[in-house]
DRENDO-1510 file (C-alpha; in Angstrom, 1 decimal, always signed):
<recs>
REC; n; res; u; v; w
REC; 1; MET; -125.2; -10.4; -99.8 .
REC; 2; SER; -123.1; -13.3; -99.1 .
REC; 3; ALA; -124.6; -16.0; -96.8 .
REC; 4; ARG; -122.6; -14.9; -93.9 .
REC; 5; SER; -123.9; -10.9; -94.0 .
REC; 6; GLU; -127.2; -12.0; -93.8 .
REC; 7; ARG; -127.0; -14.2; -90.7 .
REC; 8; ARG; -124.8; -11.2; -89.0 .
REC; 9; ALA; -128.0; -9.1; -90.3 .
REC; 10; LEU; -130.5; -11.2; -88.4 .
REC; 11; TYR; -128.1; -12.1; -85.3 .
REC; 12; HIS; -128.3; -8.1; -85.0 .
REC; 13; GLU; -131.3; -7.5; -86.1 .
REC; 14; HIS; -132.7; -6.4; -83.2 .
REC; 15; ASP; -130.2; -4.5; -81.2 .
REC; 16; ASP; -130.6; -1.2; -81.8 .
REC; 17; ASN; -127.0; -0.2; -80.7 .
REC; 18; TYR; -125.1; -2.4; -83.5 .
REC; 19; ASP; -124.3; +0.2; -86.2 .
REC; 20; PRO; -121.0; -1.0; -87.7 .
REC; 21; CYS; -120.3; +1.7; -90.0 .
REC; 22; VAL; -118.3; +4.8; -90.4 .
REC; 23; SER; -120.5; +7.4; -91.9 .
REC; 24; VAL; -119.0; +11.0; -93.5 .
REC; 25; ASP; -122.2; +13.7; -94.5 .
REC; 26; VAL; -120.6; +15.2; -97.4 .
REC; 27; ASN; -122.8; +17.7; -97.3 .
REC; 28; GLU; -122.3; +19.1; -94.0 .
REC; 29; TYR; -118.6; +18.8; -94.3 .
REC; 30; LEU; -118.2; +21.1; -97.3 .
REC; 31; ILE; -120.7; +23.4; -95.5 .
REC; 32; ASP; -118.1; +23.4; -92.8 .
REC; 33; SER; -114.9; +23.6; -95.0 .
REC; 34; TRP; -116.0; +25.2; -98.0 .
REC; 35; PRO; -118.9; +27.7; -96.9 .
REC; 36; GLY; -119.2; +29.6; -101.1 .
REC; 37; LEU; -120.0; +26.0; -102.6 .
REC; 38; THR; -123.7; +26.4; -103.1 .
REC; 39; LYS; -126.0; +23.5; -102.8 .
REC; 40; LYS; -125.7; +22.7; -106.1 .
REC; 41; GLN; -122.3; +22.3; -106.3 .
REC; 42; ARG; -122.1; +20.4; -103.0 .
REC; 43; GLN; -124.6; +18.1; -104.5 .
REC; 44; SER; -122.2; +17.8; -107.6 .
REC; 45; ILE; -119.7; +17.1; -105.4 .
REC; 46; TRP; -121.0; +14.2; -103.3 .
REC; 47; THR; -122.6; +12.5; -106.3 .
REC; 48; ILE; -119.3; +12.0; -108.1 .
REC; 49; ALA; -117.6; +10.4; -104.9 .
REC; 50; GLN; -120.1; +7.8; -104.7 .
REC; 51; GLU; -120.2; +7.2; -108.2 .
REC; 52; ASP; -116.2; +7.5; -108.5 .
REC; 53; ASP; -115.2; +3.3; -108.1 .
REC; 54; ASP; -111.7; +4.7; -107.6 .
REC; 55; PHE; -112.7; +6.7; -104.6 .
REC; 56; ASP; -109.7; +5.8; -101.9 .
REC; 57; TYR; -110.9; +4.5; -98.8 .
REC; 58; ASP; -107.1; +3.5; -97.4 .
REC; 59; PRO; -106.7; +6.6; -95.1 .
REC; 60; ILE; -110.2; +5.2; -93.6 .
REC; 61; TYR; -108.5; +1.9; -93.9 .
REC; 62; ASP; -105.4; +3.0; -92.3 .
REC; 63; GLN; -107.4; +4.9; -89.5 .
REC; 64; ILE; -109.1; +2.2; -88.3 .
REC; 65; ASP; -105.7; -0.3; -88.4 .
REC; 66; ASP; -104.2; +2.8; -86.0 .
REC; 67; ILE; -107.3; +2.3; -84.2 .
REC; 68; ILE; -106.3; -1.5; -83.6 .
REC; 69; TYR; -103.3; -1.3; -82.4 .
REC; 70; GLU; -104.1; +0.9; -80.2 .
REC; 71; LEU; -106.6; -0.9; -78.7 .
REC; 72; ALA; -104.3; -4.0; -78.5 .
REC; 73; GLN; -101.9; -1.9; -76.1 .
REC; 74; THR; -104.9; -3.0; -73.4 .
REC; 75; ASP; -106.3; -5.4; -75.3 .
REC; 76; PRO; -104.0; -8.4; -75.1 .
REC; 77; SER; -106.5; -11.3; -76.8 .
REC; 78; ILE; -105.8; -9.0; -80.0 .
REC; 79; GLU; -103.5; -10.8; -82.2 .
REC; 80; LEU; -101.5; -8.1; -84.3 .
REC; 81; PRO; -99.7; -9.8; -87.7 .
REC; 82; GLU; -95.9; -10.1; -87.2 .
REC; 83; ALA; -94.1; -7.0; -88.0 .
REC; 84; THR; -92.6; -6.1; -91.2 .
REC; 85; GLU; -90.5; -3.7; -92.2 .
REC; 86; GLU; -91.3; -1.5; -95.1 .
REC; 87; VAL; -88.5; -0.9; -97.2 .
REC; 88; ASP; -88.7; +1.9; -100.2 .
REC; 89; THR; -87.8; +0.7; -103.5 .
REC; 90; VAL; -88.8; +2.9; -105.6 .
REC; 91; ILE; -86.6; +6.1; -106.6 .
REC; 92; GLU; -88.4; +9.3; -108.2 .
REC; 93; ILE; -86.7; +11.7; -110.6 .
REC; 94; ASP; -88.6; +15.3; -110.2 .
REC; 95; VAL; -87.9; +16.3; -113.5 .
REC; 96; MET; -88.4; +19.7; -113.3 .
REC; 97; SER; -86.6; +20.3; -110.0 .
REC; 98; TYR; -83.6; +18.3; -111.7 .
REC; 99; LEU; -84.0; +21.0; -114.7 .
REC; 100; ASP; -84.1; +24.3; -112.5 .
REC; 101; ASP; -80.8; +23.1; -110.6 .
REC; 102; ASN; -78.9; +21.8; -113.3 .
REC; 103; TRP; -80.2; +24.0; -116.6 .
REC; 104; PRO; -80.9; +27.4; -114.9 .
REC; 105; ALA; -80.7; +29.3; -118.3 .
REC; 106; LEU; -83.7; +27.6; -119.5 .
REC; 107; THR; -86.8; +29.5; -119.8 .
REC; 108; ALA; -90.0; +28.2; -117.9 .
REC; 109; GLU; -91.7; +27.4; -121.0 .
REC; 110; GLN; -88.7; +25.6; -122.0 .
REC; 111; LYS; -88.6; +23.2; -118.9 .
REC; 112; VAL; -92.1; +22.3; -119.3 .
REC; 113; ALA; -91.9; +21.4; -122.7 .
REC; 114; ILE; -88.8; +19.2; -122.5 .
REC; 115; ASN; -90.8; +17.7; -119.4 .
REC; 116; GLN; -93.4; +16.7; -121.5 .
REC; 117; SER; -91.4; +15.5; -124.2 .
REC; 118; ILE; -89.7; +12.3; -121.2 .
REC; 119; MET; -93.0; +12.2; -119.7 .
REC; 120; THR; -94.6; +11.2; -123.5 .
REC; 121; ASP; -91.3; +9.1; -124.0 .
REC; 122; TYR; -92.1; +7.7; -120.4 .
REC; 123; SER; -95.4; +6.8; -120.9 .
REC; 124; ASN; -94.3; +5.3; -124.4 .
REC; 125; ASP; -92.1; +3.1; -123.2 .
REC; 126; GLU; -89.0; +5.0; -125.3 .
REC; 127; LEU; -87.2; +6.8; -122.8 .
REC; 128; ASP; -83.9; +4.8; -122.5 .
REC; 129; LEU; -82.8; +4.5; -118.8 .
REC; 130; ASP; -80.0; +2.2; -119.4 .
REC; 131; GLY; -77.7; +4.6; -118.0 .
REC; 132; THR; -79.5; +4.4; -114.9 .
REC; 133; TYR; -79.8; +0.4; -114.7 .
REC; 134; ASP; -75.6; +0.8; -114.9 .
REC; 135; GLU; -75.9; +3.4; -111.9 .
REC; 136; LEU; -77.9; +0.4; -110.0 .
REC; 137; ASP; -75.4; -2.3; -111.2 .
REC; 138; THR; -72.5; -0.5; -110.2 .
REC; 139; TYR; -74.2; -0.6; -105.9 .
REC; 140; VAL; -75.0; -4.1; -106.3 .
REC; 141; VAL; -71.0; -4.5; -107.5 .
REC; 142; GLU; -69.7; -2.3; -104.7 .
REC; 143; TYR; -72.0; -4.1; -102.5 .
REC; 144; ALA; -70.5; -7.5; -103.6 .
REC; 145; GLU; -67.1; -6.6; -103.6 .
REC; 146; SER; -67.3; -5.0; -100.1 .
REC; 147; THR; -70.1; -6.6; -98.0 .
REC; 148; ASP; -71.2; -10.2; -99.3 .
REC; 149; ASN; -68.7; -12.0; -101.6 .
REC; 150; THR; -71.8; -14.7; -101.6 .
REC; 151; ILE; -73.1; -12.2; -104.9 .
REC; 152; ASP; -72.5; -13.7; -108.3 .
REC; 153; ILE; -71.2; -10.7; -110.2 .
REC; 154; SER; -70.0; -12.5; -113.3 .
REC; 155; SER; -73.6; -12.2; -115.3 .
REC; 156; LEU; -72.2; -8.8; -115.1 .
REC; 157; ASP; -68.6; -9.0; -116.6 .
REC; 158; GLU; -70.0; -10.8; -119.2 .
REC; 159; THR; -72.6; -8.1; -120.4 .
REC; 160; GLU; -69.4; -5.9; -120.2 .
REC; 161; ASP; -67.1; -7.7; -122.7 .
REC; 162; LYS; -70.3; -8.2; -124.8 .
REC; 163; ASP; -71.3; -4.6; -125.3 .
REC; 164; GLU; -67.4; -3.9; -125.7 .
REC; 165; SER; -66.8; -6.4; -128.5 .
REC; 166; GLU; -69.7; -5.0; -130.4 .
</recs>
């Protein structure tokens, strides 16, 4: 326990109303939501959850943050951080949907095998995504040519010339 934590604990030692913890009774939750589980199964679940170093508390923290923003609407003394706009920067490709849409004659087993092959190559850095990156470069060039001529795209021209000479 840090010195600050110890000071806080001493400060609130005799305050019966001080309880800064939010807790979840996993057993009660499981009884209400999963009534078919036995006591032994419920105990296994809460033990695994307690010992899981990767247990995701972020949704709880997000809810606490939401409460702060809600309270800030009525309490002007709460200083909120500057708002930043979050922008998606990830493109996800659902391989199975792609195979379903573009290769309908494949059997389910064939699709699963192909998907596993792709995922194995991807995880081993053997999947060649150059075509995907070429497509992204195309968007940069189009943006530079149509909207923002301050972007230097000459390096792409040099790369194309080098590729053509090989």
